[in-house]
N, C-alpha and C positions, 0 to 999 in steps of 0.2 A: 341401565342396561336391562331392558325387558322388565321382568317383575322383580328384579333384585334392587338392592340399595346402592349398587356400585355405579359411580358416575364416571363415564368415559368422555373424553373430549370428542367433539363432533368430527374432527379430523384426527387421524392417527398416522403413525409412521411405520412402514413395514420394510423388510429386508429381502424379500424374494427377488431373485435374479441379481439385484444390485450388489449386495454385500459379498465381498471376496471375488466375485466375477467381474464387476464393473468398477467398484470403488475400493480404496484401501482404508486403513484405520484412520488416517488423518482426515479424509473426506467424510467418513462415517461420523467421526467426532464432531466435525463442523456442522453437518446436517442434523444430527441428533440434538446438538446444542441449539440450533435455530428453532427446531421443532419444539423443544422443551421451553425455550424462552418465549415462544408464541402460544403457550398454553396447551400444547399437546401432552397428554399424560398416558398414552397407550402406545407401546412399542411391540410390534408383532414379529414372531419368528417361528421356526419349525425345525425339527431334527433333520429333515431332508434338504433344507436350503444349503446349497454348496456343500452338501454331505457333512454337516456339522460345523463347517468353518464359519458360517454366518452367525451362529449362536456364539461361537468363541469370540468373534470380532465384536459383537454387541456387548458381550460380557466384559471384554477388555475396556471398551469405551465407557461403559457404566461404572466400572471400578475407578477409572481415571477421573471421571466427572465427580464422583463422590456425592451424587445427589441424595437427598433424604429419601430413603427407600419408600416411605409412606406417600411420597408425592407423585409417584408414577406407577403404572401397571405394565406388566410384561407377560408375554404368552409364549407357549411352545405348542407343537402339534405332534402327535404320534400316529404312525401308520406305515409310512414308506421305509422306515429305517434310515440309517445314514451311511451304510457301507456300500451302497450302490449295487453293482453286479456281484459283489462279494457277500451279499446278504445270504444268510443261511436260515433254515427253519427257525421260527420263533423270534427272528430279528426284525420282523415286519408284522403288520396286522394289529388287531385290537384284543389279543388274548391278555389275560391277567399278567402273564409273564412279560410280554413285550411292553405293555402300557407302563407297568411298574418300573421296568429297567429303563425305558425311554425317559420317564420322568426324572429318575436319578441322574441319567446322563445329561439331560438338559440343564438340571440344576448345577451340575459341575461345569458345563460349558459356559453358562450364563453367569457363573460365580454368584449365585443367589441362594437364599435359604428356602424360598418358596416361589411358586409360579402363581400369579394372580389369575390367569386364565390358562386352561389346558384343553386343547381340542383333539377330538378324534378326526384325523385329517381326511379320512374317507370312510364310508361304511365297510365293514368287513363281513363278507357273505359267509365266511367260514367259522365265525365266532358267534355264539349266542349273544344277543343284545344284553341279556340278563348278566352275563359274565362281565361285560364292559361296564354296565351301570354299577354293579357291585364294586368293581375295581376303582372306578372314579370316586364313588362314595367313600371307600376306604382311604384313598389318598387325601381327600378333604378332611376326614377325621384325624388323619396323621399330621395335618398341618402342612403338607407338601404342596397342595394346590388349594386355591380358594373358591374357584368356580370352574365347572367343566362344561364343555359344549361340543358341538359337531361342526364339520365343514364339508359342504357338498353332499349332505345326506338328503334323502327324500323326505317329504312331509310325513309319509307313512312310517318311515324308520324312526323319525323324531318322536312321533306320537307313541310308537311301541316302546321307546325308551321311557317315556313318561308313564305309560301303563305299568311297566315293570317297577319303576320307582314307587308309584302309588301303591302297588300290590304289596311291596316289601318294606314300605316306610323309608325309602332311600332318597337321597338328594338327586333330583332330576337335572337334565341338561338345562343350562340357563341361556345359552346363546348358540347361534349358528353363524358360520362364515361362508356365505355364498358369493359367487360372482354376481355383480349387479352394475349395469351401466345402460346407457341409452340403446345399446344393441343386444343386451342380454337381460331379459326382464321376467321371464315366466315364473321362476321360483318365488321371487319377492312379491310379485303382483298377482299371482294366481295360486300356485301350489301351496304356499305357506299361509294364505289368508286365514284358513281355519285354525292353524296353529297359533297365530297372533291373537285370534279372538278367544280361543279356549284356554290354553295354558300360558300364553304370553311368551315372548322370546326376544332377546336382544339380538342384534345383528352387527357383525363387524365386517362390512362388505369389502370385497377385494376387487381390484381392477376397475375402478370407477372411470378410467380413461381407456378401457379395452386395450390394455398393454401399450398405451401411447397413441393408438389410432385416433382416438377422440381429442387428442391435443392438436391434431392437424399436421403433425410433423412428417407424416408419411404421404401427404397429398401429392408430392412431386417425386416419390421414390423413397428408397431406404437410406437415411443418412448413415455415414460411417460411425461405428461405435454404438449405434442404437440397439435396442433389445432385439428387433427382428433380424439384425445382422449378426447376432451372436451364434457361434458354433453350438449345435445341439438344440437350438430353438427354432428349427425349421417348421416344426409343428405349429408354433405360435404364429409364425409368418403366414403359413398356409391357412390358418384359421381365420385371420383377419384381412389379409391383403387380397380383397376381392373387389371387383369393379363396382358392384351394386352398393357395397358398404362405403367405399371411397366416395361415391357420388353423394351418399347421404351426409357424409362428413363435410364435403364441400358445401352442401346446402346449409348445414349448421354453421359453417364458418362465416357465411354471408350474414346470417341472423346475429351471430355473436358480434360481428363488426358493427352492425346497426345498433346494438345495445351498449357498445363501448366496452365489450368484454373480450377476453381471449377465449379460444376454444376450450382450454382446460378449465378456466373459471366457470364457463357455462355448463360444461359437462359434469363437473364435480358438484356444483350448486344444485343441478337437477337431481342428482342422487340424494343429497342430504336433505332435500326438500321433502322426500318421502318420510312420513312420520314413523314408519317401521324400521328406518335405518338408524341404528345407534351411533355408529361411527363409520367413516369411509377411510380406508387405509391408503395413504399416499406412498408412492415408491420412487421418489426423486433421486437422481444421481448428481445433480448440480444445484448449487445455492440458488441460482436465478429461477430454476425450475420449481424448487420448493417454495420460494417466496411468492411466486405467481400462483401456485396451487393454494396457498394459504389465503389468498385474496378471494377465493371462491365463497368464503363465509359472508363477505360483504355483498356478493352478487345475488344471494338468495332473494332479497326483497324485489329485485328486478324481474324475477320470474313470476309475474302475475298470471291470472287465468288466460289472458290473451296470448302471452308469450308461450305458455305451456301448450296451448293449442297449436301455435305455429310450429313448435318443436315436434309435436305429434304428427302434423301434416308432412313434415320433412322426413322423419324416420319411419313412421308407419309400423312401429314394432310393438304397440300395445297388445298384450295378450287378450284374446277373446274369451270372456268368461261365459259359463253356461247361463242360459236364460231361465228365469224362474217364472 
């Protein structure tokens, strides 16, 4: 993972949207078991997912599985709080108080002694970055977390955290969790390039299938029970259900068929082919879905230079870099 010695599986398993909202304990147990048995060693979570219920569910499954704790890594993220509209001052953000309390709450919900990865879920414009860096450094020294990182921070904010860490001899952020897929590329392929080159950074990318759009399942409308059909996720549907994007997806579907791949295999393989991607987080709700997504590892060799160019011609989403 970036400049660290931590080894994460190329594919990982996350709980956003699905845990508690779409699946129950028995399905979570089955899916996490399949993931673990297929070599996945990173399970992603956050305080805000299902307002804490996602972490509780993962904690119950982990306890029942009784896997060797040294054989997997688990994460949480702090920023949004878990009380929703009931959040009061200091129950959100990246202050020393909230980060510390969020860490303790996550440990309780996940029923574990330490978090392998702990993320700042968004940048906090109201808290000095130095306060956040010091707090994460202290949590590492206390053995409560092993690595800390950011999620959806800008390159400038990440570099400022590194500057503060260097100035005070503190542990700097080791990873970032950005959205990355065929339709969302600027951070990974443009904004973060200098971060990768200078300080190094692991990435645990989320939404490799653009919330399912790149699986092709929305090509003919919104299936019942799917993510875009969930109450409260209209913003997600509005973000992706656009004619120009659907046309690109349909073009990719034809290419995937020619290669003997599913849309999901092609889209995930494309993500993990990027050498700056440490791991791509999968968010399956069904066994068949997860097994199909896992096959994307075998699809990577099919994405040679010619195929990559065909993909580029279809999506036309490559960021334009400054000319030197």
